[in-house]
N, C-alpha and C positions, 0 to 999 in steps of 0.2 A: 531469262533463266528462272527467275522467281515464278513467273507465270507458268512455265513448263513444269516446274516442280509441283505447283498447286494443282495443275491439271492431272499430273500423274497420281497425286495423292487421291483426288476425287475418283479417277478411273479405278484405282486400286481398291478404294473403299466400296464403290458401287459393285465391282465384280465380286468382292468377298461377301458382300451382303446379298448378292443375287443367288448365292449358293443356297440360302434359306428363303422361305416364302417371305417376300417383302413387297408390299404394295407400293412403297416409296421407290424402291429400286426399279420397279417395272414401268415407271412413268416414261412416256414417249413425248417428243417435242409436240407442243400444242395441247397436251393432256394435263389434267389437274386432279387433285384429290383433296378431300376435307380431312382435317385433323382437329378433333375436339379434345380439349384437356379439361377434365373434371377433377375438382379437388374440394376438400372441406377446409375452411379456414375459420379461426376465431376472429371475430371482428365486432366493432361497435359501429352501428349504422346511424347516420344523421340524415334526417329527411327534411326537406324544405317544402312547405305546402304552397299551393297556388296563391294564397293570401300573403305569403312572405314569412310565415312563422317557421322557426327551425325547431325540430324535435329530435332529441337524441335518445337512443335506446341503451340498454345494458349490453355488455359483452356477451356474445352468444355464437354458436356455430352456424355457419352459412355455407351453402354450396356455391361454388364458383364454376361457371362453364365458359370457356373461351373457344373461339373457332379460328382456325387458320386455313386459308386456301393456298395450297402449294401448287404452283404451275411451273411446268418445264417449258422453257423457251429455247431458241437457238443460242441465246447468250448465257444460259444457265438456269437457275431456279429463282422464282419470285414468290414472295409470301405476302398475303393480305391478312390482317389481324382484326378480329371482331370480339367484342365482349357482350355478355348478355345482361339482362336486368338482374337486380338483386333478388335473391330467393332464400327464404329462411327454411331450415330443416323442419319436417321431412317432406317438403312440397314436391320433390322430384326424385326420380330414380335414374341413375346413370344409364340403365339399360334402355330407356326410352330413346336415347340418341341413335342407337343402332338401327332403329326402324325408320324414323322420318323426323326431320327437323320441324318443329312447330312454330307457327307465326308468333304465338304469345311469348316466346323466349326473347323477342325483341333484340336480336343481335344488332349492335351498333358498330359501324366501321370506325376503326381507330387509326390504321395506317397501312402502308405497303412499303416493301423494300426488297432489293435484290439480295439473295442469300449468298453468303460466302461459303467457301469449301468446308471450313471447320464447322460452320453451323449445320450444313447438310450431313456431315459425318456424325455430329452430335444427335441429329434427328434420327438417322439410321441406327445409331447405337441405342437410342431409347426404344425404337421399334423392336430391335433384336433382343434387348434385355428384358422386355415386358413378358409377363406370363398371361395366358388366356384367362379372361375373367370367368368366374363361376357364379352360380346363383347367389351366393352369399355376398359377393362383391357389389351387387347392384344396389343394395339398400344403403341409403346415405345415413351414416351415423358418425359418432366421434372416432370410430375405428376404421372408417373408410380410407382406403389408400388412394394415392394419386393414380389417375387412370387416363389413358389415351384411347380414343376411338378414331380409327382411320378408315375412311370410306372412299372407295374408288368405284364409280358406277354402282353395280349391285353387289360388289364385294366389300366386306368390312371385317375389321378385327377390333376387338375390345381388349385392351391390355392393361393389366395392373402393374404398376411400377413399384419396385421396392424402395426406391429413393424418393425424395421429395422435391425433385427438380421441377422448375417452372419453365414451360416451353417458351413463354413470352420473353423470359430472360435469356434463354439459350439462343433464341433467334434474334436477339438484339432489339426487342421492342420495349426498352425501358426508358 
């Protein structure tokens, strides 16, 4: 009974989100899409050199880019999580992600998991709640808002989120 209720909730959520343009809701079995989350965080960076020396910096703003590969399978949805190298401001513009992923971002695989219904509904809600980015949203500064970039084949959308939700927490990668 609980499984039936869960499936009904997912079908209901997907059908309501399919009323609007949604790259996530359009996924077919065997298909996947990329979701990048970009945000600016205040952080203190500690670096360890090859010789073993540890260096610590001062607190400063840093851009954080995370990548999620969402794949639809016969059993549901699966997510793989990657993080990129540390990058200080203003070395990167979020708009560059919508064109092509670069090798020097050095995405590192963190983990993979099957997504639960509530996690998919939360992801769809974020996509639906975001507004399309404009030119001023691309520049990384202390005013930069949390952004999602969703790519499926040659289609993409870059969305600015009004909230500060972190996708890795929503999808249970903590």
